[in-house]
Backbone bond lengths (Angstrom), bond angles and torsions (degrees), N, CA, C in turn:
res aa  C-N    CA-C-N  psi(-1)  N-CA   C-N-CA  omega(-1)  CA-C   N-CA-C  phi
1 X - - - 1.427 - - 1.548 111.36 -
2 X 1.343 113.02 -38.91 1.479 116.33 177.53 1.482 113.77 -58.53
3 X 1.361 117.65 -42.45 1.468 123.44 178.55 1.474 110.27 -60.46
4 X 1.408 116.74 -43.52 1.394 119.65 -177.21 1.592 111.06 -66.51
5 X 1.394 113.91 -40.13 1.466 118.37 176.70 1.522 110.75 -62.40
6 X 1.358 119.74 -42.01 1.436 123.56 -178.10 1.567 108.34 -64.25
7 X 1.342 115.91 -45.13 1.472 120.16 178.67 1.504 111.15 -58.29
8 X 1.361 114.54 -45.74 1.503 114.76 178.68 1.478 113.85 -62.48
9 X 1.332 117.78 -41.69 1.457 120.48 179.47 1.484 110.65 -62.57
10 X 1.361 120.87 -43.51 1.467 121.99 -179.58 1.559 111.04 -65.47
11 X 1.317 114.39 -37.67 1.473 117.51 -179.79 1.541 109.92 -66.64
12 X 1.372 115.45 -36.93 1.478 117.38 174.52 1.551 113.28 -64.27
13 X 1.293 117.04 -35.77 1.412 120.16 175.93 1.525 113.33 -65.43
14 X 1.381 114.70 -38.05 1.409 117.15 177.59 1.561 111.92 -67.66
15 X 1.330 116.19 -37.01 1.457 119.15 176.16 1.541 110.16 -63.10
16 X 1.337 115.71 -38.61 1.511 119.51 177.26 1.506 110.25 -62.95
17 X 1.361 116.64 -41.85 1.397 120.15 -179.30 1.575 112.02 -59.18
18 X 1.315 109.93 -45.10 1.468 115.25 -178.11 1.499 109.50 -62.63
19 X 1.350 119.05 -42.90 1.405 122.77 -178.84 1.553 113.74 -65.38
20 X 1.307 113.19 -38.29 1.461 117.55 175.09 1.496 111.25 -62.61
21 X 1.369 115.16 -44.24 1.489 119.94 179.43 1.552 109.32 -62.08
22 X 1.309 115.73 -43.23 1.480 120.95 178.66 1.539 107.66 -56.76
23 X 1.356 115.28 -49.17 1.443 120.56 -175.91 1.487 112.75 -58.11
24 X 1.302 114.15 -50.80 1.511 119.99 -171.36 1.472 115.80 -88.06
25 X 1.381 116.75 -22.08 1.452 114.45 175.08 1.533 110.85 -71.63
26 X 1.372 114.06 -28.85 1.525 118.25 172.87 1.482 107.12 -69.28
27 X 1.297 121.39 -39.12 1.466 125.12 178.94 1.452 109.58 -58.64
28 X 1.315 117.26 -52.69 1.459 120.69 -176.75 1.531 111.08 -60.50
29 X 1.307 116.89 -38.26 1.471 116.83 175.39 1.463 114.39 -60.16
30 X 1.409 113.52 -39.11 1.498 119.04 179.06 1.516 111.79 -64.95
31 X 1.327 115.76 -40.59 1.433 118.64 179.93 1.539 114.26 -65.94
32 X 1.384 113.51 -32.68 1.432 118.10 -171.07 1.540 111.35 -92.19
33 X 1.274 115.81 -10.63 1.477 119.84 -179.79 1.575 107.34 110.23
34 X 1.371 114.20 -166.36 1.468 118.34 -178.13 1.513 113.95 -59.23
35 X 1.295 114.08 138.38 1.510 119.07 -179.32 1.510 109.00 -81.16
36 X 1.358 113.42 172.86 1.405 120.09 171.73 1.499 110.48 -57.13
37 X 1.251 119.32 -33.90 1.458 119.60 -177.23 1.473 115.76 -73.41
38 X 1.359 114.29 -18.90 1.504 121.53 -175.06 1.469 109.30 -59.17
39 X 1.355 117.69 -32.06 1.435 118.27 -175.70 1.535 113.46 -85.45
40 X 1.292 115.12 -6.57 1.501 115.83 -179.21 1.494 113.42 -78.50
41 X 1.365 113.62 150.61 1.487 116.59 -177.41 1.520 104.93 -79.51
42 X 1.360 111.83 157.10 1.431 118.55 176.55 1.483 108.24 -138.69
43 X 1.331 114.46 143.06 1.394 122.40 -177.87 1.545 110.77 -60.86
44 X 1.347 119.63 134.11 1.459 124.77 -172.13 1.549 106.26 -64.62
45 X 1.266 119.73 -41.60 1.473 121.37 -175.08 1.602 107.27 -68.39
46 X 1.316 113.97 -42.14 1.498 118.77 177.40 1.567 109.22 -58.04
47 X 1.314 116.89 -47.48 1.450 122.67 -178.43 1.544 112.25 -58.35
48 X 1.314 112.73 -45.70 1.497 117.47 178.01 1.534 110.31 -60.96
49 X 1.319 116.29 -51.86 1.463 120.94 -177.00 1.482 114.06 -58.33
50 X 1.355 113.37 -44.37 1.434 122.21 -177.57 1.544 112.59 -66.60
51 X 1.329 114.02 -39.58 1.519 119.06 176.10 1.553 110.81 -64.38
52 X 1.352 116.96 -40.59 1.453 119.09 179.67 1.553 108.78 -65.70
53 X 1.362 116.00 -37.98 1.433 120.50 -173.93 1.555 111.08 -78.69
54 X 1.360 118.81 -22.23 1.411 122.45 -168.48 1.542 113.96 -128.90
55 X 1.298 115.93 15.95 1.481 120.19 -176.81 1.489 111.68 -76.63
56 X 1.365 118.53 -163.96 1.437 124.18 -178.64 1.528 114.81 -52.37
57 X 1.300 116.13 -34.41 1.455 118.96 179.73 1.520 113.88 -65.42
58 X 1.378 114.05 -20.80 1.508 117.61 -179.19 1.506 111.92 -69.11
59 X 1.318 118.77 -11.32 1.442 122.62 -173.47 1.491 114.11 -90.71
60 X 1.386 117.99 8.62 1.418 120.29 -179.48 1.538 112.82 -64.96
61 X 1.303 116.59 146.51 1.460 120.86 -171.15 1.533 104.85 -138.58
62 X 1.342 121.47 67.72 1.458 120.14 -179.76 1.495 112.68 -72.69
63 X 1.365 122.62 -12.18 1.467 126.00 174.36 1.478 112.36 -100.52
64 X 1.301 119.80 29.59 1.445 121.89 -172.29 1.531 111.90 -58.61
65 X 1.299 119.63 -40.39 1.427 118.80 -179.94 1.512 111.88 -60.29
66 X 1.295 118.06 -48.73 1.499 125.35 174.34 1.519 110.13 -56.88
67 X 1.317 114.32 -50.72 1.534 120.64 -178.07 1.503 114.13 -58.97
68 X 1.372 116.34 -41.31 1.454 121.71 176.69 1.530 112.30 -63.92
69 X 1.250 115.53 -39.69 1.555 120.90 176.95 1.516 109.57 -62.88
70 X 1.351 115.23 -45.24 1.452 120.03 -178.59 1.577 109.80 -68.28
71 X 1.297 117.42 -38.30 1.423 123.27 177.64 1.577 110.60 -63.37
72 X 1.263 116.52 -41.59 1.476 122.10 174.85 1.529 109.31 -58.87
73 X 1.353 116.59 -47.68 1.436 119.32 -179.08 1.527 110.31 -61.37
74 X 1.348 116.59 -41.37 1.464 119.67 179.34 1.536 110.77 -62.86
75 X 1.378 115.48 -41.70 1.437 117.96 179.66 1.441 114.62 -60.96
76 X 1.332 117.11 -38.59 1.452 122.64 173.88 1.456 112.11 -61.95
77 X 1.356 120.94 -44.77 1.381 126.42 179.13 1.558 110.65 -64.14
78 X 1.291 112.45 -38.53 1.489 116.60 179.12 1.508 109.13 -66.19
79 X 1.272 118.96 -44.03 1.465 119.35 -178.40 1.478 114.04 -68.07
80 X 1.315 120.56 -34.85 1.424 122.63 -176.51 1.526 118.48 -96.11
81 X 1.361 116.26 -16.12 1.461 121.26 -179.73 1.516 114.53 -128.39
82 X 1.305 118.98 -59.45 1.438 123.09 -168.38 1.486 111.59 -64.70
83 X 1.424 115.81 -53.64 1.437 118.75 -176.43 1.538 111.15 -62.83
84 X 1.336 121.60 -47.30 1.497 118.93 176.85 1.497 115.04 -57.21
85 X 1.335 116.90 -39.46 1.463 116.04 177.05 1.498 113.19 -67.51
86 X 1.368 114.02 -37.16 1.505 117.91 179.93 1.536 108.70 -66.49
87 X 1.298 119.29 -40.08 1.501 122.84 178.30 1.518 109.50 -60.78
88 X 1.307 114.93 -40.54 1.489 119.14 177.24 1.468 113.47 -63.93
89 X 1.342 116.32 -39.78 1.422 122.33 175.67 1.526 111.83 -62.00
90 X 1.328 116.68 -45.04 1.519 123.13 177.36 1.465 107.97 -60.55
91 X 1.314 121.25 -39.62 1.469 120.87 -174.96 1.499 111.51 -68.25
92 X 1.332 119.84 -32.95 1.468 122.03 -177.03 1.496 116.94 -98.59
93 X 1.343 115.20 -6.82 1.518 119.83 -178.22 1.495 110.72 -118.56
94 X 1.331 118.37 122.20 1.455 120.04 178.81 1.535 111.80 -59.43
95 X 1.334 115.08 157.30 1.446 119.18 -179.95 1.521 112.62 -59.01
96 X 1.353 119.31 -42.81 1.471 120.66 178.63 1.536 110.60 -63.29
97 X 1.292 116.80 -32.07 1.497 119.39 179.94 1.517 109.75 -72.06
98 X 1.333 117.98 -39.70 1.433 121.28 179.67 1.539 112.51 -63.42
99 X 1.342 110.06 -40.79 1.544 116.82 177.94 1.511 110.19 -64.27
100 X 1.344 116.62 -42.01 1.475 118.54 178.18 1.516 114.78 -62.90
101 X 1.388 113.26 -37.20 1.481 115.60 178.49 1.482 111.65 -66.67
102 X 1.363 117.29 -40.04 1.463 118.08 176.76 1.453 111.97 -60.64
103 X 1.320 117.95 -43.89 1.447 124.29 178.41 1.541 110.65 -58.62
104 X 1.323 116.02 -46.96 1.436 121.20 176.69 1.532 114.65 -56.93
105 X 1.341 114.64 -46.96 1.491 117.90 176.14 1.519 112.86 -66.27
106 X 1.295 115.77 -35.12 1.512 117.12 174.68 1.488 113.39 -64.35
107 X 1.322 115.45 -34.87 1.462 120.12 179.23 1.531 109.48 -69.75
108 X 1.333 120.17 -34.20 1.454 121.97 178.44 1.576 108.16 -64.78
109 X 1.310 119.43 -28.41 1.428 122.41 -177.52 1.587 110.68 -82.41
110 X 1.363 117.30 -9.32 1.414 117.89 -170.00 1.550 114.32 -62.52
111 X 1.364 118.55 -37.58 1.524 118.18 177.29 1.549 111.03 -57.20
112 X 1.318 117.10 -38.18 1.421 118.66 176.72 1.524 114.35 -68.80
113 X 1.328 118.03 -35.44 1.479 121.93 170.85 1.486 108.86 -59.13
114 X 1.318 117.73 -49.37 1.456 122.76 -179.57 1.513 114.80 -57.80
115 X 1.353 117.14 -42.18 1.408 120.59 176.08 1.533 111.80 -64.17
116 X 1.272 120.19 -42.21 1.439 122.67 179.07 1.563 112.27 -71.01
117 X 1.258 116.10 -33.43 1.518 120.23 170.20 1.522 109.06 -54.00
118 X 1.353 116.04 -48.16 1.455 119.28 -176.26 1.545 111.47 -70.74
119 X 1.292 116.08 -36.70 1.434 118.25 179.39 1.499 113.58 -67.73
120 X 1.263 117.60 -25.03 1.466 125.97 178.53 1.510 110.39 -89.15
121 X 1.320 120.60 -4.16 1.448 121.30 -178.31 1.515 114.18 75.53
122 X 1.329 118.01 14.04 1.485 123.88 178.48 1.464 109.68 -88.23
123 X 1.378 119.35 73.51 1.388 122.49 -170.51 1.527 113.83 -73.32
124 X 1.338 117.05 -33.52 1.469 122.98 172.61 1.484 111.37 -59.68
125 X 1.343 117.47 -47.53 1.484 121.83 179.11 1.502 109.36 -66.21
126 X 1.359 117.78 -35.32 1.431 120.65 179.10 1.489 112.75 -63.39
127 X 1.357 114.82 -37.50 1.486 119.18 176.58 1.499 110.10 -62.56
128 X 1.339 117.22 -43.39 1.484 120.31 -178.27 1.522 108.75 -66.29
129 X 1.324 116.23 -40.31 1.500 119.51 179.40 1.526 110.87 -62.09
130 X 1.301 116.78 -44.77 1.523 120.13 175.20 1.464 112.70 -57.75
131 X 1.320 113.82 -44.49 1.476 119.30 -178.41 1.504 110.97 -62.98
132 X 1.362 116.60 -43.89 1.466 122.23 177.73 1.523 110.26 -56.97
133 X 1.330 116.40 -47.48 1.470 118.88 -173.76 1.551 109.16 -64.93
134 X 1.354 117.12 -41.56 1.435 119.33 -176.83 1.525 110.91 -66.29
135 X 1.355 115.56 -44.60 1.413 120.27 -177.18 1.543 116.23 -70.38
136 X 1.323 112.18 -40.08 1.488 116.38 178.14 1.487 115.52 -77.72
137 X 1.344 114.87 -22.13 1.455 119.34 -179.14 1.533 111.52 -81.29
138 X 1.324 112.66 -20.02 1.501 118.77 179.73 1.552 111.37 -103.60
139 X 1.334 117.58 -83.21 1.446 119.48 -177.60 1.539 111.31 -72.36
140 X 1.269 119.03 -11.25 1.431 122.80 178.49 1.488 114.53 -91.77
141 X 1.432 117.55 8.41 1.377 123.50 177.03 1.559 112.44 61.73
142 X 1.333 115.07 44.69 1.435 115.68 179.25 1.521 114.52 81.12
143 X 1.325 120.11 3.47 1.365 121.78 -179.66 1.545 115.45 109.93
144 X 1.356 116.76 -4.48 1.425 120.67 178.09 1.540 112.89 -65.75
145 X 1.337 115.36 -26.15 1.462 123.29 173.39 1.545 105.98 -116.18
146 X 1.333 115.43 164.42 1.503 120.28 -177.11 1.525 111.54 -129.01
147 X 1.356 114.93 63.60 1.447 117.20 177.60 1.518 115.48 -65.59
148 X 1.388 114.87 -19.78 1.497 120.53 -179.82 1.546 105.86 -64.41
149 X 1.269 122.18 -39.31 1.463 122.10 179.99 1.432 110.85 -60.74
150 X 1.370 118.11 -39.32 1.479 122.11 -178.19 1.475 111.88 -67.14
151 X 1.383 113.50 -25.60 1.478 120.23 179.01 1.554 112.89 -87.46
152 X 1.291 117.94 0.84 1.455 123.92 177.83 1.478 117.61 97.00
153 X 1.356 115.58 11.23 1.450 120.38 -178.45 1.584 103.87 -105.12
154 X 1.354 113.86 86.94 1.416 116.20 -179.34 1.537 114.51 -76.01
155 X 1.289 114.97 154.33 1.487 122.80 -179.72 1.487 111.00 -72.10
156 X 1.321 119.41 147.28 1.407 123.94 164.71 1.578 108.58 -148.65
157 X 1.336 113.31 166.70 1.458 117.09 -176.15 1.515 112.06 -116.46
158 X 1.229 115.87 132.66 1.521 123.30 171.31 1.490 110.80 -137.29
159 X 1.298 121.47 142.36 1.394 127.12 177.82 1.583 106.87 -141.57
160 X 1.353 116.56 172.43 1.459 119.76 -174.30 1.556 109.12 -72.68
161 X 1.282 118.59 -21.98 1.511 119.46 176.07 1.510 107.45 -67.36
162 X 1.338 119.14 -40.82 1.445 122.79 177.26 1.530 110.21 -64.95
163 X 1.321 115.70 -38.80 1.507 120.98 178.34 1.516 111.46 -62.31
164 X 1.364 116.67 -45.98 1.450 118.45 176.03 1.533 113.58 -58.94
165 X 1.335 115.24 -37.11 1.483 121.01 177.90 1.541 108.65 -64.21
166 X 1.316 118.28 -44.13 1.441 120.66 -176.62 1.552 106.63 -66.96
167 X 1.397 120.69 -30.54 1.399 119.79 178.87 1.570 111.76 -82.29
168 X 1.307 115.94 4.86 1.425 120.33 172.43 1.536 115.75 91.21
169 X 1.289 113.91 13.56 1.520 117.76 175.88 1.514 110.88 -72.79
170 X 1.304 118.34 130.61 1.452 124.02 177.59 1.481 112.19 -62.17
171 X 1.297 117.06 146.44 1.487 120.34 -176.69 1.517 112.43 -67.83
172 X 1.333 118.93 -34.99 1.400 124.29 -172.98 1.469 112.96 74.15
173 X 1.337 123.17 -173.62 1.439 126.06 -178.02 1.507 113.43 -66.48
174 X 1.309 113.05 150.49 1.478 120.67 172.45 1.562 109.09 -68.58
175 X 1.314 116.29 145.22 1.460 120.99 -177.40 1.489 109.33 -144.99
176 X 1.353 116.43 132.72 1.445 120.42 173.87 1.438 110.40 -125.70
177 X 1.307 119.20 130.65 1.490 123.51 179.63 1.513 109.35 -131.13
178 X 1.268 119.47 140.91 1.474 122.83 177.53 1.541 110.03 -61.17
179 X 1.354 114.51 139.47 1.446 126.46 -179.22 1.526 111.94 65.58
180 X 1.293 119.67 -10.11 1.495 121.57 171.23 1.501 110.35 -102.00
181 X 1.325 116.14 -40.55 1.452 120.32 175.08 1.501 116.32 96.23
182 X 1.311 118.09 -163.90 1.416 123.98 -179.90 1.574 113.89 -72.03
183 X 1.326 117.00 141.96 1.398 121.28 -178.59 1.469 111.22 -165.88
184 X 1.331 120.17 -176.44 1.444 128.01 172.23 1.538 104.89 -133.46
185 X 1.309 113.64 170.48 1.469 116.14 178.16 1.504 109.18 -57.65
186 X 1.319 118.77 -44.54 1.463 121.94 -179.21 1.541 112.60 -63.73
187 X 1.354 116.60 -41.89 1.464 118.85 -179.21 1.526 110.91 -74.53
188 X 1.294 118.49 -25.04 1.461 118.77 174.52 1.502 111.01 -63.70
189 X 1.425 114.66 -43.84 1.444 117.61 175.59 1.548 111.66 -64.38
190 X 1.356 117.06 -40.17 1.398 119.86 177.90 1.527 113.58 -61.42
191 X 1.390 115.10 -39.86 1.456 118.52 -179.84 1.586 110.80 -62.82
192 X 1.391 115.27 -37.69 1.395 118.72 -179.50 1.500 111.00 -68.66
193 X 1.337 116.79 -36.62 1.442 119.83 174.59 1.519 112.63 -62.91
194 X 1.379 115.63 -40.00 1.453 119.09 -177.40 1.548 109.23 -63.58
195 X 1.329 117.82 -38.76 1.441 121.52 179.01 1.481 110.89 -65.72
196 X 1.353 117.91 -38.99 1.451 122.34 -177.65 1.519 111.85 -69.84
197 X 1.370 115.39 -28.75 1.439 120.90 -177.80 1.536 111.47 -87.18
198 X 1.349 114.46 -4.46 1.475 117.44 174.02 1.519 111.92 -70.74
199 X 1.266 121.25 121.73 1.450 124.14 179.11 1.543 111.80 -55.01
200 X 1.347 119.93 -38.50 1.435 121.60 -176.80 1.616 108.01 -67.89
201 X 1.317 118.41 -23.41 1.475 117.96 -178.52 1.490 110.61 -63.90
202 X 1.344 120.02 -29.93 1.408 123.54 -175.66 1.543 114.72 -95.21
203 X 1.308 116.41 -3.91 1.427 120.29 179.30 1.531 108.56 -101.31
204 X 1.337 116.15 117.12 1.455 121.82 -177.78 1.479 113.31 -112.05
205 X 1.333 113.64 68.31 1.443 122.95 177.72 1.518 111.00 -124.34
206 X 1.284 119.33 156.00 1.498 118.96 178.94 1.506 114.73 -52.69
207 X 1.388 118.79 -44.58 1.498 118.40 177.25 1.536 113.63 -60.74
208 X 1.392 115.69 -38.18 1.426 119.93 178.86 1.526 111.76 -66.64
209 X 1.334 114.82 -40.50 1.437 118.25 179.63 1.536 110.63 -63.74
210 X 1.325 115.69 -41.20 1.472 118.14 175.47 1.527 113.13 -62.28
211 X 1.378 112.67 -39.91 1.488 117.95 176.53 1.478 112.87 -60.13
212 X 1.322 117.74 -45.44 1.447 119.22 177.28 1.538 114.08 -64.48
213 X 1.253 119.71 -43.19 1.418 124.58 178.50 1.535 112.36 -60.24
214 X 1.343 112.07 -47.19 1.484 119.50 -178.82 1.514 112.67 -65.80
215 X 1.308 115.66 -44.39 1.489 119.07 177.31 1.544 112.13 -64.54
216 X 1.313 115.24 -40.47 1.419 118.79 179.66 1.522 112.37 -66.37
217 X 1.362 118.08 -46.46 1.429 119.01 179.24 1.500 114.62 -66.80
218 X 1.328 117.28 -46.09 1.452 121.15 -178.48 1.577 109.22 -67.49
219 X 1.342 116.73 -38.70 1.406 119.62 179.69 1.524 113.23 -64.53
220 X 1.314 116.10 -40.84 1.468 118.56 177.71 1.473 114.31 -67.25
221 X 1.339 118.20 -41.99 1.462 121.51 177.89 1.479 111.23 -65.11
222 X 1.401 115.22 -45.74 1.433 120.87 -176.88 1.550 111.02 -59.86
223 X 1.276 117.07 -46.09 1.453 118.85 -176.11 1.502 111.56 -70.39
224 X 1.350 116.20 -41.30 1.505 118.20 178.48 1.498 112.88 -63.84
225 X 1.361 116.54 -38.60 1.495 119.41 -176.81 1.517 107.89 -63.15
226 X 1.315 119.36 -39.81 1.468 121.90 -175.47 1.490 112.77 -61.08
227 X 1.365 117.36 -25.22 1.463 120.29 -171.75 1.530 113.18 -120.55
228 X 1.368 115.77 27.99 1.457 117.46 177.73 1.514 110.65 -62.28
229 X 1.320 116.02 -53.41 1.521 117.83 -176.08 1.494 110.63 -70.65
230 X 1.377 123.30 -45.05 1.470 116.26 -179.91 1.510 116.18 -59.80
231 X 1.247 120.10 -39.94 1.470 123.09 176.00 1.482 112.68 -65.83
232 X 1.347 116.99 -37.99 1.441 122.03 178.85 1.558 109.39 -68.32
233 X 1.393 115.78 -34.60 1.443 120.36 176.61 1.522 108.02 -67.41
234 X 1.296 120.00 -47.81 1.441 123.95 -178.01 1.554 108.20 -55.85
235 X 1.302 115.90 -47.41 1.438 123.38 -175.79 1.497 109.74 -62.12
236 X 1.318 117.52 -42.74 1.479 121.70 -174.57 1.565 110.35 -71.52
237 X 1.288 113.60 -36.85 1.482 118.01 -171.23 1.545 114.68 -95.65
238 X 1.299 116.92 -7.59 1.490 120.35 -179.99 1.517 111.29 -92.78
239 X 1.331 110.67 136.98 1.490 116.09 172.55 1.452 112.85 -66.81
240 X 1.367 115.24 -32.73 1.417 123.58 -179.70 1.476 109.31 -135.90
241 X 1.309 116.95 94.21 1.490 123.59 -174.16 1.528 110.90 -58.71
242 X 1.341 117.71 -41.58 1.450 120.94 176.06 1.508 113.24 -54.98
243 X 1.309 112.78 -52.06 1.433 121.79 -175.79 1.553 112.69 -63.17
244 X 1.335 115.81 -41.95 1.478 123.08 177.25 1.568 108.86 -60.67
245 X 1.330 111.51 -49.25 1.530 119.47 -176.86 1.616 107.79 -58.94
246 X 1.338 114.30 -47.39 1.411 118.50 179.53 1.564 112.93 -61.33
247 X 1.312 114.79 -40.86 1.456 120.58 179.20 1.529 110.12 -63.24
248 X 1.342 118.42 -46.27 1.441 119.78 178.16 1.462 112.41 -61.30
249 X 1.311 121.93 -40.92 1.442 124.42 178.61 1.503 112.34 -63.86
250 X 1.303 117.44 -50.82 1.470 119.13 -174.41 1.487 113.13 -68.19
251 X 1.368 118.19 -39.91 1.427 120.85 179.94 1.517 113.44 -72.02
252 X 1.329 116.21 -37.81 1.451 119.91 178.60 1.531 111.07 -69.35
253 X 1.352 117.50 -34.44 1.430 120.10 175.71 1.532 108.40 -65.55
254 X 1.349 119.69 -40.59 1.441 119.03 -179.72 1.563 110.39 -67.17
255 X 1.297 118.22 -34.33 1.421 121.44 178.88 1.538 109.36 -66.54
256 X 1.354 117.90 -38.81 1.419 119.67 -179.22 1.582 110.82 -69.82
257 X 1.293 115.11 -43.00 1.517 119.46 178.68 1.481 109.40 -57.05
258 X 1.403 119.68 -36.00 1.415 121.46 -177.52 1.542 110.22 -94.92
259 X 1.310 117.84 18.41 1.472 121.93 -179.54 1.491 114.85 49.88
260 X 1.354 112.95 45.73 1.483 116.76 176.36 1.574 114.36 75.69
261 X 1.252 118.36 14.18 1.454 122.33 -177.41 1.485 113.54 -79.89
262 X 1.272 121.09 -4.50 1.446 125.73 -179.12 1.539 110.15 -126.11
263 X 1.310 115.54 153.58 1.488 120.73 176.23 1.528 110.64 -97.10
264 X 1.331 115.11 150.97 1.475 117.59 177.51 1.527 104.53 -93.15
265 X 1.345 116.49 134.03 1.431 119.81 -177.03 1.553 110.17 -127.36
266 X 1.297 114.64 154.20 1.479 119.40 177.02 1.486 112.44 64.95
267 X 1.329 119.27 34.51 1.418 119.95 178.49 1.479 109.91 -105.52
268 X 1.424 118.11 149.01 1.420 117.54 176.65 1.535 113.05 -61.68
269 X 1.316 117.04 146.32 1.544 120.25 -179.15 1.547 104.80 -88.46
270 X 1.343 113.39 114.06 1.501 119.19 178.41 1.491 109.98 -90.42
271 X 1.361 118.69 2.87 1.449 119.14 177.34 1.568 110.69 88.28
272 X 1.337 111.68 166.91 1.413 117.00 -178.25 1.566 112.27 -117.99
273 X 1.264 116.03 15.48 1.462 120.59 -174.91 1.519 111.68 -87.27
274 X 1.335 115.72 -4.69 1.498 116.11 -175.82 1.509 105.35 -93.00
275 X 1.354 114.82 98.08 1.498 115.42 -178.10 1.492 112.06 -72.50
276 X 1.348 119.81 -16.33 1.488 121.31 173.22 1.483 112.11 -61.27
277 X 1.337 116.70 -30.86 1.486 119.79 177.69 1.503 111.19 -63.16
278 X 1.302 115.09 -43.78 1.479 122.86 -177.11 1.535 107.78 -63.07
279 X 1.351 116.24 -46.22 1.447 120.13 -177.71 1.507 110.27 -64.79
280 X 1.342 117.64 -43.73 1.427 119.74 -178.27 1.530 110.20 -66.53
281 X 1.350 116.08 -36.51 1.488 118.32 -178.26 1.511 110.92 -64.08
282 X 1.313 116.06 -30.73 1.463 122.22 179.78 1.450 111.62 -68.34
283 X 1.342 117.55 -34.10 1.515 118.54 -175.63 1.454 113.75 -101.41
284 X 1.370 119.19 -12.22 1.427 116.46 -179.69 1.508 113.24 -91.82
């Protein structure tokens, strides 16, 4: 039972890491201007359905009291556990190594991106995703390097929550849970589907268990380390840290669903001195 509990906790940390990366990779794009995706064409029907599913009404927060309590619990956990561990990881891992690890983890997620590209009917993007995976998994040393980007196959992110939005599923209420992070009813379902579609989820062998634990732990630490300063800056400069965090998540999710076709407005300026944001934006 202890092993199962540990596995569940590490998987939750991994999901938190992915959500933080989603949140702030969208933020970095907003601060730097239009992303590579902004110039891509998007199907008109997809755009209309996604806007309906992710527009202003998607920001409703009927569970705000509960969410704020959970956010406070997460902030305490962040201060006492996650940030100190992330700082230790930064101290012992060179910057180039940290960037390579993020790229490697992003490459592991590429098959899921490819599947969601196909489910959304984005066949041109699916071709680029497949090319990225083949190139980076071979001459890119498993993804530690990103030669695919140099060849014109830029990275982008897709997940099943985005796919549900493209299919016109309403976002539902905003939800925040400790160790899982920010989400909506729709994205919670999408996250569950992503876990189920993970091949390692269905392999119950000691090596697969080790693989899940290692990926979850390294992924959570890697993602949190990259955003120590930006989140601290948001917290310091926001009159309402919870509201700012919620706004970042909901607007960046809308931008991702629309493939960068919208701008983020009214967001706190976290500055442009964090070069880690630029690096992560390139690989996420």
